[in-house]
Residue frames relative to the residue before (quaternion, step in Angstrom):
aa qw qx qy qz dx dy dz
M 1.0000 0.0000 0.0000 0.0000 0.00 0.00 0.00
K 0.2357 -0.8066 0.5365 0.0776 3.56 -1.06 0.77
P 0.0629 -0.8004 0.5948 0.0401 3.62 0.11 1.14
T 0.5056 -0.6712 0.4625 0.2829 3.53 -1.15 0.68
T 0.0214 0.7810 -0.6239 0.0201 3.55 -0.92 0.88
E 0.5912 -0.5827 0.4184 0.3686 3.52 -1.23 0.38
N 0.7717 0.2709 -0.1320 0.5600 3.57 1.10 -0.67
G 0.5325 -0.6095 0.4775 0.3421 3.49 -1.34 0.28
L 0.2290 -0.7399 0.6087 0.1722 3.55 -1.27 0.11
S 0.3475 -0.7947 0.4621 0.1850 3.56 -0.63 1.17
R 0.7613 0.2116 -0.1732 0.5879 3.60 1.21 -0.22
R 0.3015 -0.7555 0.5576 0.1655 3.53 -1.06 0.82
R 0.4146 -0.6907 0.5314 0.2621 3.50 -1.14 0.58
L 0.1995 -0.7629 0.5998 0.1359 3.56 -0.94 0.79
V 0.0208 0.7789 -0.6244 0.0546 3.54 -0.67 1.14
F 0.0619 0.8152 -0.5746 0.0382 3.60 -0.69 0.95
A 0.3350 -0.6969 0.5934 0.2235 3.53 -1.23 0.51
M 0.5176 -0.6741 0.4320 0.3016 3.54 -0.88 0.89
I 0.7609 0.0056 -0.0366 0.6478 3.55 1.21 -0.53
S 0.6584 -0.4862 0.3726 0.4374 3.55 -1.19 0.24
T 0.5769 -0.6023 0.4296 0.3463 3.55 -1.05 0.82
D 0.2672 -0.7761 0.5586 0.1192 3.53 -0.92 0.95
L 0.0666 -0.8136 0.5776 -0.0049 3.55 -0.33 1.22
M 0.1120 -0.8421 0.5273 0.0169 3.56 -0.57 1.12
P 0.2621 -0.7487 0.5847 0.1700 3.62 -0.48 1.09
Q 0.1316 -0.8407 0.5235 0.0424 3.57 -0.34 1.24
A 0.8139 -0.0364 0.0739 0.5751 3.56 0.98 -0.74
A 0.4626 -0.6195 0.5366 0.3379 3.54 -1.19 0.45
F 0.0489 -0.8775 0.4762 -0.0301 3.50 0.18 1.37
A 0.6691 0.5423 -0.3075 0.4046 3.61 1.12 -0.53
E 0.1912 -0.7272 0.6455 0.1341 3.51 -0.99 0.85
T 0.1114 -0.8281 0.5494 -0.0020 3.54 -0.54 1.21
T 0.0428 0.7727 -0.6320 0.0411 3.52 -0.89 0.95
A 0.2656 -0.7492 0.5846 0.1624 3.54 -0.92 0.92
V 0.1420 -0.7746 0.6147 0.0435 3.54 -0.83 1.07
E 0.2867 -0.7721 0.5494 0.1407 3.53 -0.49 1.20
A 0.1457 0.7760 -0.5974 0.1407 3.52 -0.33 1.25
Q 0.3350 -0.7608 0.5140 0.2117 3.56 -0.67 1.02
T 0.1135 0.7635 -0.6199 0.1415 3.53 -0.47 1.33
G 0.7898 -0.2036 0.0929 0.5711 3.49 0.17 1.28
G 0.6927 -0.4823 0.2785 0.4582 3.57 1.10 0.63
T 0.6307 0.5243 -0.3400 0.4601 3.62 1.25 0.06
A 0.4038 -0.7183 0.5190 0.2271 3.53 -0.86 1.02
T 0.3088 -0.7412 0.5697 0.1754 3.57 -1.11 0.76
M 0.1491 -0.7852 0.5965 0.0735 3.52 -0.89 0.94
R 0.1545 -0.7966 0.5824 0.0484 3.57 -0.81 1.01
I 0.0725 -0.8079 0.5842 0.0262 3.60 -0.68 0.99
R 0.1443 -0.7787 0.6065 0.0700 3.56 -0.79 1.03
C 0.0951 -0.8090 0.5799 0.0151 3.55 -0.75 1.04
S 0.1626 -0.7794 0.6005 0.0743 3.55 -0.94 0.92
F 0.0113 0.7706 -0.6363 0.0347 3.55 -0.84 1.06
A 0.7964 -0.1034 -0.0082 0.5958 3.53 -0.44 1.33
D 0.7784 -0.2844 0.2110 0.5183 3.63 -0.68 -1.04
Q 0.5872 0.5712 -0.3700 0.4381 3.61 1.22 0.28
T 0.0442 -0.7903 0.6111 -0.0039 3.55 -1.05 0.83
F 0.0838 0.7782 -0.6211 0.0408 3.53 -1.01 0.80
T 0.3187 -0.7544 0.5545 0.1480 3.55 -1.24 0.57
V 0.0900 -0.7678 0.6332 0.0392 3.53 -1.05 0.87
T 0.2322 -0.7723 0.5805 0.1122 3.54 -0.90 0.98
L 0.1036 -0.8068 0.5816 0.0083 3.54 -0.81 1.00
E 0.2943 -0.7543 0.5567 0.1855 3.55 -0.94 0.84
D 0.8432 -0.2771 0.1578 0.4328 3.53 -0.39 1.31
N 0.3527 0.7172 -0.5233 0.2955 3.56 0.70 1.16
P 0.5016 -0.6923 0.4262 0.2958 3.63 -0.68 1.01
S 0.5596 0.6281 -0.3816 0.3831 3.59 1.13 -0.64
A 0.6633 0.5251 -0.3115 0.4327 3.54 1.02 -0.81
R 0.6984 0.4687 -0.2680 0.4698 3.56 1.17 -0.46
E 0.6624 0.4724 -0.3092 0.4924 3.57 1.26 -0.15
F 0.2796 -0.8196 0.4784 0.1455 3.49 0.04 1.35
A 0.6213 0.5652 -0.3516 0.4134 3.57 1.01 -0.74
A 0.6721 0.5029 -0.3044 0.4502 3.54 1.07 -0.73
M 0.6597 0.5029 -0.3136 0.4621 3.57 1.26 -0.30
L 0.4721 0.7178 -0.4392 0.2628 3.63 1.13 -0.34
P 0.6768 0.5054 -0.3391 0.4140 3.65 0.81 -0.76
L 0.5162 0.6711 -0.4214 0.3248 3.59 1.13 -0.25
D 0.6085 0.4999 -0.3513 0.5064 3.54 1.23 -0.32
L 0.1446 -0.8566 0.4871 0.0895 3.56 0.28 1.22
G 0.1920 -0.7797 0.5894 0.0879 3.48 -0.97 0.96
I 0.6359 0.4697 -0.3319 0.5146 3.54 1.28 0.48
E 0.5428 -0.5369 0.4875 0.4237 3.53 -1.26 0.02
D 0.5197 -0.6426 0.4544 0.3323 3.55 -0.89 0.85
Y 0.5032 -0.6743 0.4590 0.2853 3.54 -1.18 0.62
S 0.6969 0.4121 -0.2799 0.5159 3.60 1.19 0.18
T 0.1485 -0.8127 0.5601 0.0605 3.57 -0.79 0.97
N 0.7072 -0.4471 0.3321 0.4357 3.53 -1.32 0.07
E 0.7133 0.4146 -0.2303 0.5160 3.52 1.11 -0.77
K 0.4869 -0.6387 0.5048 0.3164 3.54 -1.13 0.66
I 0.2701 -0.7332 0.5965 0.1835 3.54 -1.21 0.61
A 0.7588 0.1952 -0.1611 0.6001 3.53 1.29 0.02
Y 0.1773 -0.7883 0.5841 0.0772 3.56 -0.89 0.90
L 0.2252 -0.7900 0.5619 0.0975 3.54 -0.43 1.28
P 0.6148 -0.5361 0.4159 0.4021 3.60 -1.18 0.44
R 0.5913 -0.5798 0.4165 0.3751 3.54 -1.16 0.54
R 0.7908 0.1593 -0.0779 0.5859 3.56 1.01 -0.77
L 0.1717 -0.7777 0.5995 0.0798 3.56 -0.72 1.08
T 0.1172 0.8490 -0.5016 0.1178 3.55 -0.05 1.27
E 0.6161 0.5812 -0.3580 0.3931 3.56 1.22 -0.39
E 0.1383 -0.8023 0.5762 0.0723 3.55 -0.83 0.94
R 0.5733 0.5694 -0.4074 0.4256 3.59 1.17 -0.13
G 0.6472 -0.5587 0.3566 0.3766 3.56 -1.25 0.40
G 0.3257 -0.7251 0.5730 0.1998 3.51 -1.19 0.63
P 0.8159 -0.2538 0.1643 0.4929 3.58 -1.00 -0.72
F 0.6305 0.5160 -0.3481 0.4638 3.60 1.22 -0.17
S 0.5649 -0.6870 0.3689 0.2698 3.50 -1.14 0.72
N 0.8377 0.2063 -0.0639 0.5017 3.61 0.94 -0.66
E 0.3338 0.7593 -0.5085 0.2312 3.59 1.02 0.60
A 0.1778 -0.7706 0.6061 0.0845 3.50 -1.28 0.39
P 0.6316 -0.5133 0.3949 0.4262 3.60 -1.16 0.42
G 0.7450 0.3619 -0.2810 0.4847 3.55 -0.93 0.88
D 0.5700 0.5668 -0.4009 0.4394 3.61 1.16 -0.29
L 0.1597 -0.8074 0.5653 0.0553 3.53 -0.79 1.09
C 0.8324 -0.0860 0.0892 0.5401 3.58 0.91 -0.69
Y 0.3705 -0.6094 0.6323 0.3025 3.46 -1.48 0.22
Y 0.1238 -0.7091 0.6782 0.1479 3.53 -1.21 0.57
A 0.0662 0.8335 -0.5375 0.1091 3.57 -0.21 1.25
P 0.1854 -0.8029 0.5567 0.1053 3.64 0.04 1.19
W 0.3477 -0.7309 0.5585 0.1813 3.49 -1.23 0.66
G 0.4496 0.6818 -0.4784 0.3227 3.61 -0.45 1.09
N 0.2797 -0.7932 0.5203 0.1478 3.58 -1.06 0.62
L 0.4919 0.6260 -0.4514 0.4030 3.60 1.18 0.41
K 0.4859 -0.7098 0.4237 0.2839 3.56 -0.65 1.17
S 0.6568 0.5267 -0.3316 0.4257 3.61 0.88 -0.88
R 0.6814 0.4752 -0.2884 0.4761 3.55 0.99 -0.80
Q 0.6054 0.5401 -0.3527 0.4663 3.55 1.09 -0.67
E 0.6558 0.5095 -0.3177 0.4576 3.61 0.89 -0.87
L 0.6548 0.5011 -0.3106 0.4730 3.57 1.00 -0.86
A 0.6408 0.5331 -0.3306 0.4426 3.57 0.99 -0.83
R 0.6618 0.4911 -0.3074 0.4757 3.58 0.99 -0.81
D 0.6181 0.5378 -0.3441 0.4585 3.55 1.08 -0.70
F 0.7054 0.4287 -0.2626 0.4996 3.59 1.11 -0.61
G 0.7311 -0.4851 0.2301 0.4209 3.56 1.22 0.20
A 0.3688 0.7360 -0.4933 0.2809 3.59 1.27 0.17
T 0.3104 -0.7566 0.5497 0.1704 3.60 -0.99 0.83
D 0.7852 0.0453 0.0012 0.6176 3.56 1.12 -0.69
I 0.2384 -0.7534 0.5945 0.1484 3.55 -1.22 0.57
V 0.2120 -0.7448 0.6189 0.1316 3.58 -0.90 0.90
A 0.1117 -0.8432 0.5247 0.0338 3.58 -0.08 1.27
E 0.6154 0.5624 -0.3463 0.4302 3.59 1.19 -0.48
R 0.2799 -0.7457 0.5849 0.1536 3.53 -1.29 0.45
G 0.7990 0.3124 -0.2120 0.4681 3.53 -1.33 0.24
A 0.8390 -0.1399 0.1259 0.5106 3.54 -1.08 -0.80
L 0.6196 0.5422 -0.3390 0.4551 3.62 1.06 -0.66
G 0.6502 0.5133 -0.3108 0.4660 3.55 1.04 -0.80
I 0.6324 0.5198 -0.3222 0.4755 3.57 1.01 -0.82
E 0.6541 0.5191 -0.3051 0.4577 3.53 0.96 -0.85
R 0.6292 0.5332 -0.3196 0.4666 3.56 1.07 -0.75
V 0.6401 0.5104 -0.3233 0.4745 3.58 0.99 -0.74
K 0.6268 0.5270 -0.3346 0.4662 3.56 1.03 -0.74
E 0.6248 0.5368 -0.3286 0.4621 3.58 1.06 -0.78
L 0.6635 0.5058 -0.3080 0.4572 3.58 0.96 -0.84
T 0.7698 0.3435 -0.1672 0.5113 3.57 1.10 -0.62
A 0.5776 -0.6301 0.3728 0.3612 3.60 1.07 0.72
G 0.7137 -0.4801 0.2618 0.4378 3.57 1.03 0.72
V 0.5747 0.6352 -0.3687 0.3609 3.55 1.26 -0.16
G 0.4383 -0.6370 0.5073 0.3805 3.54 0.88 -0.97
A 0.6012 -0.5909 0.3998 0.3599 3.57 -1.16 0.45
D 0.5028 -0.6241 0.5013 0.3264 3.55 -1.15 0.64
S 0.8028 0.0493 0.0218 0.5938 3.55 0.97 -0.92
V 0.0795 -0.7903 0.6073 0.0155 3.54 -0.91 0.92
L 0.1917 -0.7729 0.5970 0.0977 3.58 -1.01 0.85
E 0.1468 -0.7807 0.6043 0.0620 3.58 -0.67 1.13
C 0.0783 -0.8577 0.5068 -0.0374 3.58 -0.58 1.21
V 0.6284 0.5567 -0.3377 0.4256 3.60 1.18 0.30
G 0.3263 -0.7775 0.4791 0.2440 3.57 0.79 -1.03
T 0.5475 0.5990 -0.4099 0.4165 3.58 1.23 0.19
Q 0.6810 -0.4769 0.3671 0.4171 3.54 -1.32 0.28
E 0.6652 0.5225 -0.2967 0.4432 3.57 0.90 -0.98
S 0.7145 0.4550 -0.2835 0.4495 3.57 0.77 -0.91
M 0.6417 0.5012 -0.3372 0.4725 3.59 1.04 -0.66
T 0.6344 0.5217 -0.3435 0.4554 3.60 0.98 -0.78
Q 0.6489 0.5150 -0.3115 0.4656 3.58 0.98 -0.87
A 0.6439 0.5229 -0.3253 0.4541 3.56 0.96 -0.84
I 0.6848 0.4884 -0.2956 0.4529 3.58 0.82 -0.98
D 0.7194 0.4507 -0.2478 0.4667 3.59 0.87 -0.94
S 0.6600 0.5092 -0.3204 0.4499 3.62 1.16 -0.24
V 0.6368 0.5425 -0.3322 0.4358 3.59 1.20 -0.33
R 0.5025 -0.6675 0.4545 0.3090 3.54 -0.99 0.74
P 0.6338 -0.4778 0.4113 0.4481 3.62 -1.26 0.22
G 0.7939 0.2558 -0.2041 0.5125 3.55 -0.83 0.98
G 0.5498 0.6423 -0.3764 0.3788 3.57 1.30 -0.11
S 0.4795 -0.6755 0.5026 0.2475 3.55 -1.37 0.10
I 0.1353 -0.7531 0.6387 0.0808 3.54 -1.16 0.74
G 0.0663 -0.7742 0.6286 0.0329 3.56 -0.78 1.02
Y 0.0396 -0.8180 0.5733 0.0268 3.58 -0.85 0.85
V 0.0925 -0.7848 0.6123 0.0227 3.50 -0.97 0.99
G 0.5111 0.5935 -0.4330 0.4461 3.55 1.29 0.07
V 0.4293 -0.6910 0.5076 0.2837 3.64 -0.77 1.00
P 0.4139 -0.7442 0.4673 0.2378 3.63 -0.56 1.14
H 0.0811 -0.7728 0.6291 0.0213 3.57 -1.02 0.90
G 0.8381 -0.1477 0.0547 0.5223 3.56 -0.25 1.28
V 0.3537 0.7550 -0.4775 0.2772 3.60 1.12 0.70
T 0.0052 0.7641 -0.6450 0.0077 3.54 -1.07 0.84
F 0.0042 -0.7924 0.6098 0.0176 3.56 -1.20 0.45
D 0.5779 -0.5945 0.4495 0.3325 3.57 -1.32 0.42
G 0.2897 -0.7931 0.5154 0.1465 3.55 -0.25 1.27
Q 0.6225 0.5412 -0.3437 0.4489 3.59 1.05 -0.67
A 0.6455 0.5044 -0.3261 0.4719 3.61 0.99 -0.78
M 0.6306 0.5178 -0.3322 0.4731 3.57 1.04 -0.76
F 0.6472 0.5517 -0.3117 0.4238 3.55 0.96 -0.89
F 0.7597 0.3929 -0.2280 0.4653 3.56 0.68 -1.07
A 0.6489 0.4701 -0.3291 0.4996 3.61 1.22 -0.25
Q 0.3413 -0.7777 0.4603 0.2585 3.56 1.40 -0.08
R 0.3208 0.7419 -0.5264 0.2637 3.56 0.91 0.83
R 0.3164 -0.7517 0.5539 0.1676 3.53 -1.05 0.85
M 0.0581 -0.7971 0.5997 0.0410 3.61 -1.06 0.67
L 0.0782 0.7785 -0.6162 0.0899 3.54 -0.92 0.94
G 0.1833 0.7937 -0.5671 0.1222 3.53 -0.91 0.90
G 0.2959 0.7462 -0.5681 0.1814 3.52 -1.32 0.05
P 0.7015 -0.4266 0.3332 0.4636 3.59 -1.29 0.08
A 0.4471 -0.6983 0.5069 0.2358 3.55 -1.09 0.84
P 0.4494 -0.6513 0.5380 0.2905 3.57 -1.17 0.58
V 0.1173 -0.8654 0.4796 0.0857 3.54 0.65 1.16
R 0.6132 0.5811 -0.3638 0.3924 3.60 0.94 -0.81
R 0.6070 0.5828 -0.3513 0.4104 3.54 1.07 -0.67
F 0.7630 0.4017 -0.1895 0.4696 3.55 1.02 -0.82
L 0.4883 0.7131 -0.4161 0.2827 3.60 1.22 -0.38
P 0.6626 0.5143 -0.3478 0.4189 3.66 0.75 -0.87
D 0.6806 0.4737 -0.2903 0.4776 3.58 0.94 -0.87
L 0.6372 0.5220 -0.3309 0.4604 3.59 1.00 -0.77
M 0.6638 0.4936 -0.3118 0.4674 3.61 0.87 -0.88
D 0.6372 0.5340 -0.3335 0.4445 3.57 0.96 -0.85
R 0.6658 0.5074 -0.3046 0.4544 3.58 0.95 -0.87
V 0.6593 0.5109 -0.3058 0.4591 3.57 1.00 -0.87
L 0.7052 0.4842 -0.2707 0.4415 3.53 0.82 -1.01
K 0.6751 0.4439 -0.2962 0.5094 3.59 1.18 -0.40
G 0.5485 -0.6667 0.3676 0.3458 3.56 1.26 0.14
R 0.4415 0.6970 -0.4610 0.3268 3.60 1.20 0.29
I 0.7512 0.1738 -0.1110 0.6270 3.58 1.24 -0.54
K 0.1279 -0.7891 0.5993 0.0423 3.53 -0.94 0.94
P 0.1540 -0.8464 0.5019 0.0898 3.61 0.20 1.23
G 0.5572 0.6385 -0.3856 0.3647 3.59 1.16 -0.45
K 0.4924 0.6753 -0.4209 0.3527 3.61 1.24 -0.23
V 0.5809 0.5982 -0.3920 0.3886 3.61 1.15 -0.41
F 0.6171 0.5396 -0.3558 0.4487 3.61 1.19 -0.35
D 0.0683 0.8001 -0.5932 0.0583 3.60 -0.56 1.07
L 0.7387 0.2670 -0.2198 0.5786 3.58 1.25 0.34
S 0.0743 -0.7891 0.6097 0.0121 3.59 -0.85 1.04
L 0.0452 0.8025 -0.5901 0.0758 3.53 -0.83 1.10
P 0.5480 -0.5948 0.4485 0.3805 3.60 -1.11 0.46
L 0.6711 -0.5241 0.3429 0.3966 3.56 -1.20 0.52
S 0.6234 0.5674 -0.3415 0.4157 3.58 1.09 -0.72
E 0.7079 0.4076 -0.2503 0.5196 3.63 1.22 -0.34
V 0.1833 0.8231 -0.5205 0.1339 3.60 1.12 0.62
A 0.6209 0.5579 -0.3476 0.4270 3.60 1.00 -0.79
E 0.6541 0.5088 -0.2967 0.4746 3.56 1.00 -0.85
G 0.6222 0.5460 -0.3404 0.4459 3.56 1.08 -0.69
Y 0.6707 0.4656 -0.2999 0.4934 3.57 0.95 -0.84
R 0.6184 0.5518 -0.3398 0.4445 3.58 1.03 -0.75
A 0.6509 0.5222 -0.3183 0.4498 3.56 0.97 -0.90
M 0.6614 0.4946 -0.3097 0.4712 3.57 0.98 -0.81
D 0.6505 0.5285 -0.3111 0.4481 3.60 0.97 -0.92
E 0.7356 0.3995 -0.2206 0.5007 3.57 1.01 -0.82
R 0.4644 -0.7100 0.4153 0.3283 3.58 1.32 0.23
R 0.4130 0.6692 -0.5157 0.3400 3.61 0.97 0.75
A 0.7661 0.1759 -0.1161 0.6072 3.59 1.23 -0.22
I 0.4587 -0.6514 0.5231 0.3027 3.50 -1.17 0.66
K 0.7534 -0.1544 0.1161 0.6286 3.55 0.87 -1.07
T 0.3018 -0.7534 0.5644 0.1508 3.50 -1.13 0.83
M 0.2139 -0.7538 0.6073 0.1310 3.54 -0.96 0.90
L 0.2170 -0.7788 0.5760 0.1211 3.60 -0.76 0.98
T 0.1805 -0.7854 0.5875 0.0736 3.56 -0.91 0.98
V 0.3252 -0.7352 0.5673 0.1787 3.56 -1.12 0.74
């Protein structure tokens, strides 16, 4: 993705998810009321969302996304957010270099690669639709080697581990460059790593539950304005009576997310 900046950046950040983000619609949490207000002939829609004991309201000017309840289901996140209070990458204070760095095709204004890790075609296509620049389809040592190829043999400046398994943590650690950062939001399950290797490579590691409430207002605003369309994760629709098949399809990787209809 290429956000606009006033200055160039000579090195890009590589951030990848070990698997596609798993968004779980857990409950119909949004109370939606349409308030007919004449503002230049456009109706105003106000959506009030309750998360745990917190409530906030977002006002949208005539956006179809607010009327499509199915597209809003993924907003009830059943995962830890991929962004934490602490930075996982520290950019220079002044970005002044416009010439190329160690990568082969960077350009001024490029801030990062978003390269999800996964070998399922449907998820790869969705990742590219959401802005992925590269896909790491290989696993294990081959996946680590592919990351090194993307970064001119150096390794990623910042790696995000989103699963919590031994394999994903090992891949994250071995894919980051010496002095790089590893952020993890996947809850670890029986994970171990070589602390001495981390020490001498001067790699940083930071993880934990995300402060989701901090990011919700901005997330909702982006969705309601149509800048983000979370409903794209649904690629299978089944009646409620076939809920078991819906879970089976996701478990067998035949569907990214199943939407149940009543």
